[in-house]
TORKOL-4160 file (C-alpha; in steps of 0.2 Angstrom, whole numbers, padded with zeros to 4 digits, m for minus):
295
<pt num="1" X="0008" Y="m0067" Z="0122"/>
<pt num="2" X="0003" Y="m0059" Z="0105"/>
<pt num="3" X="0017" Y="m0059" Z="0092"/>
<pt num="4" X="0022" Y="m0042" Z="0085"/>
<pt num="5" X="0028" Y="m0044" Z="0068"/>
<pt num="6" X="0027" Y="m0057" Z="0055"/>
<pt num="7" X="0044" Y="m0066" Z="0050"/>
<pt num="8" X="0036" Y="m0071" Z="0033"/>
<pt num="9" X="0031" Y="m0054" Z="0028"/>
<pt num="10" X="0048" Y="m0046" Z="0035"/>
<pt num="11" X="0058" Y="m0059" Z="0024"/>
<pt num="12" X="0049" Y="m0054" Z="0008"/>
<pt num="13" X="0052" Y="m0035" Z="0013"/>
<pt num="14" X="0071" Y="m0039" Z="0017"/>
<pt num="15" X="0072" Y="m0049" Z="0001"/>
<pt num="16" X="0065" Y="m0035" Z="m0010"/>
<pt num="17" X="0076" Y="m0023" Z="m0001"/>
<pt num="18" X="0092" Y="m0033" Z="m0004"/>
<pt num="19" X="0087" Y="m0037" Z="m0023"/>
<pt num="20" X="0085" Y="m0018" Z="m0025"/>
<pt num="21" X="0103" Y="m0015" Z="m0017"/>
<pt num="22" X="0111" Y="m0027" Z="m0028"/>
<pt num="23" X="0103" Y="m0020" Z="m0045"/>
<pt num="24" X="0108" Y="m0002" Z="m0039"/>
<pt num="25" X="0126" Y="m0009" Z="m0039"/>
<pt num="26" X="0124" Y="m0017" Z="m0056"/>
<pt num="27" X="0128" Y="m0034" Z="m0049"/>
<pt num="28" X="0123" Y="m0052" Z="m0055"/>
<pt num="29" X="0118" Y="m0065" Z="m0043"/>
<pt num="30" X="0134" Y="m0074" Z="m0049"/>
<pt num="31" X="0145" Y="m0059" Z="m0045"/>
<pt num="32" X="0139" Y="m0057" Z="m0027"/>
<pt num="33" X="0141" Y="m0075" Z="m0023"/>
<pt num="34" X="0158" Y="m0075" Z="m0031"/>
<pt num="35" X="0163" Y="m0061" Z="m0019"/>
<pt num="36" X="0157" Y="m0069" Z="m0004"/>
<pt num="37" X="0163" Y="m0087" Z="m0008"/>
<pt num="38" X="0145" Y="m0094" Z="m0009"/>
<pt num="39" X="0145" Y="m0110" Z="m0018"/>
<pt num="40" X="0129" Y="m0106" Z="m0028"/>
<pt num="41" X="0117" Y="m0092" Z="m0032"/>
<pt num="42" X="0103" Y="m0103" Z="m0025"/>
<pt num="43" X="0106" Y="m0096" Z="m0007"/>
<pt num="44" X="0106" Y="m0078" Z="m0012"/>
<pt num="45" X="0090" Y="m0081" Z="m0023"/>
<pt num="46" X="0080" Y="m0089" Z="m0010"/>
<pt num="47" X="0085" Y="m0074" Z="0002"/>
<pt num="48" X="0079" Y="m0062" Z="m0011"/>
<pt num="49" X="0063" Y="m0071" Z="m0015"/>
<pt num="50" X="0059" Y="m0072" Z="0005"/>
<pt num="51" X="0059" Y="m0090" Z="0004"/>
<pt num="52" X="0071" Y="m0094" Z="0017"/>
<pt num="53" X="0075" Y="m0088" Z="0035"/>
<pt num="54" X="0091" Y="m0077" Z="0033"/>
<pt num="55" X="0106" Y="m0079" Z="0043"/>
<pt num="56" X="0111" Y="m0062" Z="0051"/>
<pt num="57" X="0129" Y="m0064" Z="0047"/>
<pt num="58" X="0125" Y="m0067" Z="0029"/>
<pt num="59" X="0114" Y="m0052" Z="0028"/>
<pt num="60" X="0129" Y="m0041" Z="0036"/>
<pt num="61" X="0140" Y="m0048" Z="0022"/>
<pt num="62" X="0128" Y="m0043" Z="0009"/>
<pt num="63" X="0126" Y="m0025" Z="0016"/>
<pt num="64" X="0145" Y="m0024" Z="0015"/>
<pt num="65" X="0146" Y="m0029" Z="m0003"/>
<pt num="66" X="0132" Y="m0016" Z="m0007"/>
<pt num="67" X="0141" Y="m0002" Z="0003"/>
<pt num="68" X="0125" Y="0002" Z="0012"/>
<pt num="69" X="0126" Y="0018" Z="0022"/>
<pt num="70" X="0125" Y="0017" Z="0042"/>
<pt num="71" X="0107" Y="0023" Z="0044"/>
<pt num="72" X="0100" Y="0012" Z="0031"/>
<pt num="73" X="0110" Y="m0002" Z="0037"/>
<pt num="74" X="0103" Y="m0001" Z="0054"/>
<pt num="75" X="0086" Y="m0001" Z="0047"/>
<pt num="76" X="0089" Y="m0017" Z="0037"/>
<pt num="77" X="0097" Y="m0026" Z="0052"/>
<pt num="78" X="0081" Y="m0023" Z="0062"/>
<pt num="79" X="0071" Y="m0030" Z="0047"/>
<pt num="80" X="0083" Y="m0045" Z="0045"/>
<pt num="81" X="0082" Y="m0050" Z="0064"/>
<pt num="82" X="0063" Y="m0050" Z="0062"/>
<pt num="83" X="0064" Y="m0060" Z="0047"/>
<pt num="84" X="0077" Y="m0073" Z="0056"/>
<pt num="85" X="0065" Y="m0075" Z="0071"/>
<pt num="86" X="0061" Y="m0094" Z="0073"/>
<pt num="87" X="0062" Y="m0100" Z="0090"/>
<pt num="88" X="0050" Y="m0088" Z="0099"/>
<pt num="89" X="0037" Y="m0091" Z="0085"/>
<pt num="90" X="0039" Y="m0110" Z="0086"/>
<pt num="91" X="0035" Y="m0109" Z="0105"/>
<pt num="92" X="0021" Y="m0097" Z="0103"/>
<pt num="93" X="0012" Y="m0106" Z="0089"/>
<pt num="94" X="0015" Y="m0124" Z="0096"/>
<pt num="95" X="0010" Y="m0139" Z="0086"/>
<pt num="96" X="0001" Y="m0130" Z="0071"/>
<pt num="97" X="0000" Y="m0138" Z="0055"/>
<pt num="98" X="0009" Y="m0128" Z="0040"/>
<pt num="99" X="m0007" Y="m0121" Z="0034"/>
<pt num="100" X="m0013" Y="m0115" Z="0050"/>
<pt num="101" X="0005" Y="m0107" Z="0054"/>
<pt num="102" X="0004" Y="m0099" Z="0038"/>
<pt num="103" X="m0011" Y="m0089" Z="0043"/>
<pt num="104" X="m0005" Y="m0086" Z="0061"/>
<pt num="105" X="0011" Y="m0078" Z="0054"/>
<pt num="106" X="0002" Y="m0066" Z="0042"/>
<pt num="107" X="m0011" Y="m0062" Z="0055"/>
<pt num="108" X="0003" Y="m0057" Z="0068"/>
<pt num="109" X="0006" Y="m0038" Z="0068"/>
<pt num="110" X="m0007" Y="m0034" Z="0054"/>
<pt num="111" X="m0017" Y="m0018" Z="0056"/>
<pt num="112" X="m0030" Y="m0023" Z="0044"/>
<pt num="113" X="m0037" Y="m0041" Z="0040"/>
<pt num="114" X="m0051" Y="m0044" Z="0027"/>
<pt num="115" X="m0057" Y="m0062" Z="0026"/>
<pt num="116" X="m0069" Y="m0067" Z="0012"/>
<pt num="117" X="m0078" Y="m0084" Z="0014"/>
<pt num="118" X="m0091" Y="m0091" Z="0001"/>
<pt num="119" X="m0097" Y="m0106" Z="0012"/>
<pt num="120" X="m0090" Y="m0106" Z="0029"/>
<pt num="121" X="m0088" Y="m0095" Z="0044"/>
<pt num="122" X="m0070" Y="m0089" Z="0044"/>
<pt num="123" X="m0057" Y="m0097" Z="0056"/>
<pt num="124" X="m0055" Y="m0082" Z="0066"/>
<pt num="125" X="m0073" Y="m0082" Z="0071"/>
<pt num="126" X="m0077" Y="m0100" Z="0073"/>
<pt num="127" X="m0081" Y="m0108" Z="0089"/>
<pt num="128" X="m0072" Y="m0124" Z="0093"/>
<pt num="129" X="m0087" Y="m0136" Z="0090"/>
<pt num="130" X="m0091" Y="m0128" Z="0073"/>
<pt num="131" X="m0072" Y="m0129" Z="0069"/>
<pt num="132" X="m0071" Y="m0147" Z="0074"/>
<pt num="133" X="m0085" Y="m0152" Z="0063"/>
<pt num="134" X="m0080" Y="m0142" Z="0048"/>
<pt num="135" X="m0061" Y="m0149" Z="0049"/>
<pt num="136" X="m0068" Y="m0166" Z="0051"/>
<pt num="137" X="m0077" Y="m0164" Z="0035"/>
<pt num="138" X="m0061" Y="m0158" Z="0026"/>
<pt num="139" X="m0050" Y="m0171" Z="0034"/>
<pt num="140" X="m0059" Y="m0184" Z="0022"/>
<pt num="141" X="m0048" Y="m0177" Z="0008"/>
<pt num="142" X="m0032" Y="m0174" Z="0017"/>
<pt num="143" X="m0023" Y="m0181" Z="0032"/>
<pt num="144" X="m0027" Y="m0168" Z="0046"/>
<pt num="145" X="m0025" Y="m0169" Z="0065"/>
<pt num="146" X="m0043" Y="m0162" Z="0068"/>
<pt num="147" X="m0040" Y="m0158" Z="0087"/>
<pt num="148" X="m0023" Y="m0150" Z="0083"/>
<pt num="149" X="m0031" Y="m0139" Z="0070"/>
<pt num="150" X="m0046" Y="m0134" Z="0081"/>
<pt num="151" X="m0033" Y="m0129" Z="0094"/>
<pt num="152" X="m0023" Y="m0119" Z="0081"/>
<pt num="153" X="m0038" Y="m0109" Z="0077"/>
<pt num="154" X="m0040" Y="m0105" Z="0095"/>
<pt num="155" X="m0022" Y="m0098" Z="0097"/>
<pt num="156" X="m0025" Y="m0088" Z="0080"/>
<pt num="157" X="m0041" Y="m0080" Z="0087"/>
<pt num="158" X="m0030" Y="m0072" Z="0101"/>
<pt num="159" X="m0024" Y="m0059" Z="0088"/>
<pt num="160" X="m0042" Y="m0051" Z="0090"/>
<pt num="161" X="m0039" Y="m0049" Z="0109"/>
<pt num="162" X="m0022" Y="m0041" Z="0108"/>
<pt num="163" X="m0021" Y="m0023" Z="0116"/>
<pt num="164" X="m0020" Y="m0015" Z="0099"/>
<pt num="165" X="m0029" Y="m0028" Z="0088"/>
<pt num="166" X="m0031" Y="m0026" Z="0069"/>
<pt num="167" X="m0046" Y="m0020" Z="0061"/>
<pt num="168" X="m0055" Y="m0036" Z="0056"/>
<pt num="169" X="m0068" Y="m0037" Z="0042"/>
<pt num="170" X="m0077" Y="m0053" Z="0038"/>
<pt num="171" X="m0085" Y="m0054" Z="0022"/>
<pt num="172" X="m0096" Y="m0070" Z="0022"/>
<pt num="173" X="m0108" Y="m0076" Z="0008"/>
<pt num="174" X="m0125" Y="m0080" Z="0015"/>
<pt num="175" X="m0123" Y="m0097" Z="0010"/>
<pt num="176" X="m0112" Y="m0099" Z="0024"/>
<pt num="177" X="m0127" Y="m0097" Z="0035"/>
<pt num="178" X="m0134" Y="m0114" Z="0029"/>
<pt num="179" X="m0131" Y="m0125" Z="0044"/>
<pt num="180" X="m0130" Y="m0141" Z="0034"/>
<pt num="181" X="m0121" Y="m0155" Z="0043"/>
<pt num="182" X="m0122" Y="m0146" Z="0059"/>
<pt num="183" X="m0133" Y="m0149" Z="0075"/>
<pt num="184" X="m0145" Y="m0135" Z="0079"/>
<pt num="185" X="m0136" Y="m0132" Z="0095"/>
<pt num="186" X="m0119" Y="m0130" Z="0088"/>
<pt num="187" X="m0126" Y="m0118" Z="0074"/>
<pt num="188" X="m0135" Y="m0108" Z="0087"/>
<pt num="189" X="m0120" Y="m0106" Z="0097"/>
<pt num="190" X="m0109" Y="m0101" Z="0082"/>
<pt num="191" X="m0122" Y="m0088" Z="0077"/>
<pt num="192" X="m0123" Y="m0081" Z="0095"/>
<pt num="193" X="m0103" Y="m0080" Z="0094"/>
<pt num="194" X="m0104" Y="m0070" Z="0078"/>
<pt num="195" X="m0117" Y="m0058" Z="0086"/>
<pt num="196" X="m0107" Y="m0055" Z="0102"/>
<pt num="197" X="m0090" Y="m0053" Z="0091"/>
<pt num="198" X="m0099" Y="m0040" Z="0080"/>
<pt num="199" X="m0101" Y="m0029" Z="0095"/>
<pt num="200" X="m0082" Y="m0026" Z="0096"/>
<pt num="201" X="m0076" Y="m0010" Z="0089"/>
<pt num="202" X="m0063" Y="m0017" Z="0079"/>
<pt num="203" X="m0073" Y="m0032" Z="0071"/>
<pt num="204" X="m0084" Y="m0030" Z="0056"/>
<pt num="205" X="m0095" Y="m0044" Z="0050"/>
<pt num="206" X="m0104" Y="m0041" Z="0033"/>
<pt num="207" X="m0115" Y="m0054" Z="0024"/>
<pt num="208" X="m0117" Y="m0055" Z="0005"/>
<pt num="209" X="m0135" Y="m0059" Z="0002"/>
<pt num="210" X="m0138" Y="m0073" Z="m0011"/>
<pt num="211" X="m0145" Y="m0061" Z="m0024"/>
<pt num="212" X="m0129" Y="m0049" Z="m0021"/>
<pt num="213" X="m0122" Y="m0042" Z="m0037"/>
<pt num="214" X="m0104" Y="m0036" Z="m0034"/>
<pt num="215" X="m0096" Y="m0026" Z="m0049"/>
<pt num="216" X="m0099" Y="m0035" Z="m0065"/>
<pt num="217" X="m0108" Y="m0048" Z="m0055"/>
<pt num="218" X="m0090" Y="m0055" Z="m0050"/>
<pt num="219" X="m0091" Y="m0068" Z="m0037"/>
<pt num="220" X="m0074" Y="m0074" Z="m0031"/>
<pt num="221" X="m0074" Y="m0094" Z="m0032"/>
<pt num="222" X="m0060" Y="m0096" Z="m0018"/>
<pt num="223" X="m0059" Y="m0090" Z="m0001"/>
<pt num="224" X="m0046" Y="m0077" Z="0002"/>
<pt num="225" X="m0038" Y="m0067" Z="0016"/>
<pt num="226" X="m0030" Y="m0049" Z="0014"/>
<pt num="227" X="m0017" Y="m0042" Z="0027"/>
<pt num="228" X="m0010" Y="m0024" Z="0028"/>
<pt num="229" X="0004" Y="m0020" Z="0040"/>
<pt num="230" X="0009" Y="m0004" Z="0050"/>
<pt num="231" X="0025" Y="m0001" Z="0041"/>
<pt num="232" X="0019" Y="0004" Z="0023"/>
<pt num="233" X="0035" Y="m0004" Z="0016"/>
<pt num="234" X="0031" Y="m0021" Z="0022"/>
<pt num="235" X="0021" Y="m0030" Z="0008"/>
<pt num="236" X="0002" Y="m0031" Z="0009"/>
<pt num="237" X="m0002" Y="m0049" Z="0006"/>
<pt num="238" X="m0016" Y="m0060" Z="0000"/>
<pt num="239" X="m0018" Y="m0078" Z="0004"/>
<pt num="240" X="m0030" Y="m0088" Z="m0008"/>
<pt num="241" X="m0036" Y="m0104" Z="m0001"/>
<pt num="242" X="m0036" Y="m0119" Z="m0012"/>
<pt num="243" X="m0040" Y="m0137" Z="m0008"/>
<pt num="244" X="m0023" Y="m0143" Z="m0005"/>
<pt num="245" X="m0010" Y="m0128" Z="m0005"/>
<pt num="246" X="m0014" Y="m0110" Z="m0001"/>
<pt num="247" X="m0007" Y="m0097" Z="m0014"/>
<pt num="248" X="0002" Y="m0082" Z="m0006"/>
<pt num="249" X="0002" Y="m0066" Z="m0016"/>
<pt num="250" X="0013" Y="m0051" Z="m0013"/>
<pt num="251" X="0016" Y="m0043" Z="m0030"/>
<pt num="252" X="0009" Y="m0025" Z="m0030"/>
<pt num="253" X="m0002" Y="m0028" Z="m0046"/>
<pt num="254" X="m0010" Y="m0045" Z="m0039"/>
<pt num="255" X="m0014" Y="m0037" Z="m0022"/>
<pt num="256" X="m0021" Y="m0021" Z="m0030"/>
<pt num="257" X="m0033" Y="m0032" Z="m0038"/>
<pt num="258" X="m0039" Y="m0040" Z="m0023"/>
<pt num="259" X="m0040" Y="m0023" Z="m0014"/>
<pt num="260" X="m0052" Y="m0018" Z="m0028"/>
<pt num="261" X="m0061" Y="m0034" Z="m0027"/>
<pt num="262" X="m0064" Y="m0031" Z="m0008"/>
<pt num="263" X="m0071" Y="m0014" Z="m0012"/>
<pt num="264" X="m0084" Y="m0021" Z="m0024"/>
<pt num="265" X="m0088" Y="m0034" Z="m0012"/>
<pt num="266" X="m0090" Y="m0022" Z="0002"/>
<pt num="267" X="m0101" Y="m0011" Z="m0009"/>
<pt num="268" X="m0113" Y="m0026" Z="m0012"/>
<pt num="269" X="m0114" Y="m0033" Z="0006"/>
<pt num="270" X="m0127" Y="m0029" Z="0019"/>
<pt num="271" X="m0122" Y="m0015" Z="0031"/>
<pt num="272" X="m0116" Y="m0020" Z="0048"/>
<pt num="273" X="m0133" Y="m0017" Z="0056"/>
<pt num="274" X="m0142" Y="m0026" Z="0044"/>
<pt num="275" X="m0130" Y="m0040" Z="0046"/>
<pt num="276" X="m0132" Y="m0042" Z="0064"/>
<pt num="277" X="m0150" Y="m0040" Z="0063"/>
<pt num="278" X="m0152" Y="m0054" Z="0051"/>
<pt num="279" X="m0140" Y="m0065" Z="0062"/>
<pt num="280" X="m0151" Y="m0061" Z="0077"/>
<pt num="281" X="m0167" Y="m0065" Z="0068"/>
<pt num="282" X="m0160" Y="m0082" Z="0064"/>
<pt num="283" X="m0156" Y="m0085" Z="0082"/>
<pt num="284" X="m0172" Y="m0079" Z="0088"/>
<pt num="285" X="m0177" Y="m0065" Z="0100"/>
<pt num="286" X="m0174" Y="m0075" Z="0115"/>
<pt num="287" X="m0157" Y="m0081" Z="0110"/>
<pt num="288" X="m0150" Y="m0064" Z="0105"/>
<pt num="289" X="m0137" Y="m0059" Z="0119"/>
<pt num="290" X="m0141" Y="m0042" Z="0126"/>
<pt num="291" X="m0127" Y="m0028" Z="0123"/>
<pt num="292" X="m0116" Y="m0025" Z="0138"/>
<pt num="293" X="m0120" Y="m0010" Z="0148"/>
<pt num="294" X="m0105" Y="0003" Z="0147"/>
<pt num="295" X="m0094" Y="0003" Z="0163"/>
């Protein structure tokens, strides 16, 4: 069953709200922890930074210290419960590795997702055979359970099939259409899958031509994913992919820069129709799936 809210995002939201309340009361970390009998400020600091799963009892104690009125208190309790979610998520996400879990938790509950990929098909669009070959290549640099990683991608892809899926946009550099290291059969199947997915009303696939010139000829050097959520107070988030550890950005100024970058990339990319036509030409006329007839 698709998961409805991201505990990672709700932890960041809860932490920001609690930090704002503490500052409103002109209290230091030390003063709050002293009132609650907490041994050190690290516990409160981690809650405010969204770095730990909060205990609901601790949150209730903090709300008492900050004299939060009932209506605001009820709202924050709901957020705290989302932030504290753990068991259901562990069961739903199964044996996902840390990196795949980070993506899955951010994708859950999102209303908009944008993936930029300079050299690969994004994970939400990969067929298992393509994913297996690409993950295997990356496993040369890190200890990765290839089959578990492939299964994790399949679980993540369920987000595009939920009753109210996010609007998903894939911005893919044309270099990702170079099938180097793939068999012709796998690459044809992957292309066919992209064409089929592009027919879904909530999926947009745009290719960036090799000669594309985004604003100021700016070409991002690293893949990144952008997430927005239905509650406007939940932090919009960017995950930047690196070789070892992905970088999660939630600061308003950082996210705004990536939103501008997405706009520039969209302006430079081929329109949806031209993208699908190009993918179809690479497949060949006999291999392009015919659009489904309306029911």
